[in-house]
N, C-alpha and C positions, 0 to 999 in steps of 0.2 A: 546557401539554400534558404528560401523563405519558410519560416515555421508554419505548420498547419494551424497552430494556436498561438496567438500573441496577446498576452494580457498585460496591460500597462497601467500601473498605479491605480488598481481597482480598490475602491472603498465602498463599504456598505454600512450605513448608520441607521438606527431606528429612532423613533420619536422620543424614546426615553433616554437617549444619549448613548445607548450601547453600540459599540463598534464591532461588527462581526468580521469585517475585513479592513485592514489598515494599510492600504497602499501596496497591494500585491502585484509583483511583476513576475511573469512566467511565460517562457517560450518552450514549445514542444515541437520537435521535429517529426516529419512524416515517418510512420512506420515504427516508432519506438513505443515501449511500454513504460509508463511512469507510475510509480506507486506513491501515493500521497498519504503520509502517516501523520497522525495527530490524535490527541486525547479527545474525549467527548467535548463538544462546544468549541473546538479549535477553529472552525470555519470551513471545514472540508466540504460539507454539503452546501453551505451558502455559496462557496466558490463555484461549484458545479451548477447549482441552480441559476446563478447569474449568467454563466456562459451559455446555458441552455435557454435563457430567456424566461425562466419561471419567476425569477426575482430580478428587480431592476436595481442596478447599482446607483449609489449616491453620486459617484464620480469615477472617472477612469474610462478606459476603452478596451474592448475585446474584439479581436479580428480572428475570424475562422476561415481558413482557406482563402484569405485575401478579402473577405467580406465582413464589414462592420455589423455587429449583431443588432444595432439599433437602426441604422440607415439602410441596411440590406438584409433585413431580418429573414425573409423567406430563403434567400440563397444561402445564408449562414446556417439556418436551422436544418435545411435539407442535408447538410454535410454531417450533422450530429446525430448520434444514437445515444439514448440514455436508458440505463438499467437501474431503476430506483431501489432503495433499500426495502420498501414495503412491497409485499406481494398483493397486488390489487387487480385481480382478473375476474371476468364474468364467469362464475362457476358453472353455468349450464351451457356455455358455448363450446363448440368443438375447437381443438387446438388449431387446425388449419384455417378455420374461419377467423379466429382471433388474430392470427399472423397476417392473413390477407387483408383484413380490415385496417390494420396498422399501416400497411403499405399504401392503401388507398387514401389514408388521412394526409399523406404527403403529396397527393396528386399524381402518384406513380401509376402507370397503366398495369393492368393485370399481367402477371408473369408467373405462370405455374412452375416453370423450370427453375426460376430463382428461388421461389418459396420451397420447392422440393429440395434444392441443394442446401438451403439453410437448415431445414428440418433434419435432413440426413446428417449434416455436419454436427448437429447438436443431439444426435441419437433420438430424435423425436418422430421420425417418419412413421414408425410402426404405431405411434400414438396419435397420429394426425386426426383420426375420427373419434378420439376419446373426448369426453367432456372434461373441462378443466378440473372439476371437483373430484374426478377419479384419479388424479395424478398425485404423486408424492410431493413433498416440499421441494426436493431437489429437482424434480421434473418441472415443477411450476417455475422455478428460477430459470431453467433452460428456456421455457416459453417466454419469459421476460426478455431474455437475450435475443431470442428469435424475433420478437416484436421489434426490438431496437435495431435489429439488422435488416428488417424487411424492406426498408427503403434504400438499402445499400449505402449507408453512411461511411465516411472515411475517418471519422473521429468518434470513438466509442467511450462513453463514461460508464464505469461499473462502480456503483456506490454500494460498498459492502456486499458484494455479490455472493459471498459464501457464509454470510451470517446465518447461524442456526443450521448449517449443513454439516453432516458428519465428515470425518477425516477422508474417507474414501471418495465421497462425492466432491470434496474440496479439491482433491488431486485431479479428479476428472475435469473440474472447472479450469484448473491450471493448464491442462492439455488443450482445452477448448481455446483459451486465451492465446496460447502459443500458435494454434492453427489459424486464428484470426490475424495474428501478426504476420504469419507467412503469406496471408492473402493481401497484405499491405494495409491493414486497418491499424490506425494509431489508437492506443488504449491508455486511458487514465483510470487508475484503479485506486479507490480509497479502501482502506482495510484496517482492522484492529489486529489482524493476524500478521505478526512481524515475519513469520516464516514464509508467508505468502509473497511479500515483497522480496525476501531473500531468494526465493525460488524462481520468480519469473520476471522481475523488473529489470530494465536496463538502467534507469535512473531512479533515485529516491528523493522525494521532497518531504520535508518535515515542517508542519504548520502548527502553531500554538498561539492562542489568543488573537487570532486574525492576522498573524504575521507569518510569512514564509521564512523560516529560520535558515534554511539552506536547500539547495537542489544540486545534486551531484551524481555522477555515475556511481552505481552501487559498489563496484569493485574498488574504485579509487577512494570512495568514502571509507570503506572498511579498512583499506590499507593506511589511510591518513589518520583516522581516528581510532582504529581498533588497537587494542592492547592484547598482550598475552598474559596468561596467569600461570604461575608455577605453584602447584599444590604439593607441599611436602607432608606426606602422610606419616604419622608417628606411631610407634609401637605402643606407647603409653600416653594417655590423655594429659593435657596441661590445664591448669586453672587460669593461667595468664601467660602472655608472651614474655619470655625471659628478658631482663633488662639488657643483657648483652646483645640482643637482637632488635632492640627498640628502633635503631636508626633505619631499619628496612621497611618500616610502616606495614608490618605484617598483620593479617587478620586471622583470628583464631576461629576455626569452623568445625563442624561435625563433632560437637560436644567436646571440643578441645583436642581432637585427634588429628587435625589438619591445620598447617600453617600455610596461608595463601599469600603469595607475593606477586604483585602486578608490575609489569615492566614494558617498556617501549621497545619494540623490535628494531626501530630505526636508530636507536641510540648507539653511540660508538661502543659503549660497554653496558651490558645488561645488569651486571652486579650478581649474576647467578653463582659464579664460581666462588666469590667471597662469601655469599650467603650460605652456601652448602658447607664451606669450610668452617664458618662460625657456628653453624648448627651443630656440626660434629664436635667442635671444641667445647660446646656447652654440655656435652655428654648425652644429648638426645639421640635416641635410636630410631633411624628411619625405616619405615616399612615399605614405602614406595615414593616415587617422584613422578608427577604427571603434569604436562603442559596442555593448555587449551587456549584457543583463540577466542577473544570476545566476539559476541554475535552482533548482528544488526540491532537486535532488541536492546542490548547493553548500550549501544551508541545512541539509540533513539531515546531511551529513558534518561541517559545522561544529558542530552541536549535539552530536553523539555524541562528537566529539573533545573538546569542552569538558567534557563530563560524565565521560568515562572516561579521557581522556588518551591514548587509542589511536585509530588509524585505524579507520574503520568497516569 
């Protein structure tokens, strides 16, 4: 199947020599949700801006739905919807007029039924005659999505769509994204909220310093790189890990009340049995033993630190 987005060796450099993108290759299939993770300045917004034609690449090629964004700009751009980070709306305009105007910018004929469907899907229909200034921050973000969908694109970019939105509204946004996917819209989501990617993405890409470090199915990424942790909770706190347990590379947490042991679930032997036996032989009294799976956030932070040497 031909990808709906095909990015090949995309580079973006500035006059001062700064490289925002360093040969990015990315293919996205029709109907998937890709979460693009990365620290500030990683190149996420530059990548989106380049695909959308806002920024011009130094070199490389971008194909959207079979159309080159340079030689077939209009055909490519018509397939793309963009929800930017910034809320930049005309405060005195009505919601429905704002969305209809965006549709007209793409040369689409007036279609009241389509606009109504989009507004209802985003729970904006009852607000259609309200001025933008009367809306909450969360509703304004919904208007941005409605504007991006007004010309019926097949590829939607959401650049930090839930920034500054409370937890309840964030989950509403996740449901909206799932609904868009069900309608066949392909979605690229940039986010700082790791749980957002963990909740809704099919694949996860990690970008740092202009380079795409990896792109992989979320489930397989977590299975391949995720670790489990065993927390051995003690009845009495320790000042240091006993020498007899040094070979396990334990971490002392919770003011000395917990010994944490990281292990690979794919290994032939996890070492847990020997660890618990040795803990017992040292005379330590266990209060509880808890296991937990490393999250996507743990994996992301580890990848970025390995690549840059900095905390994410």
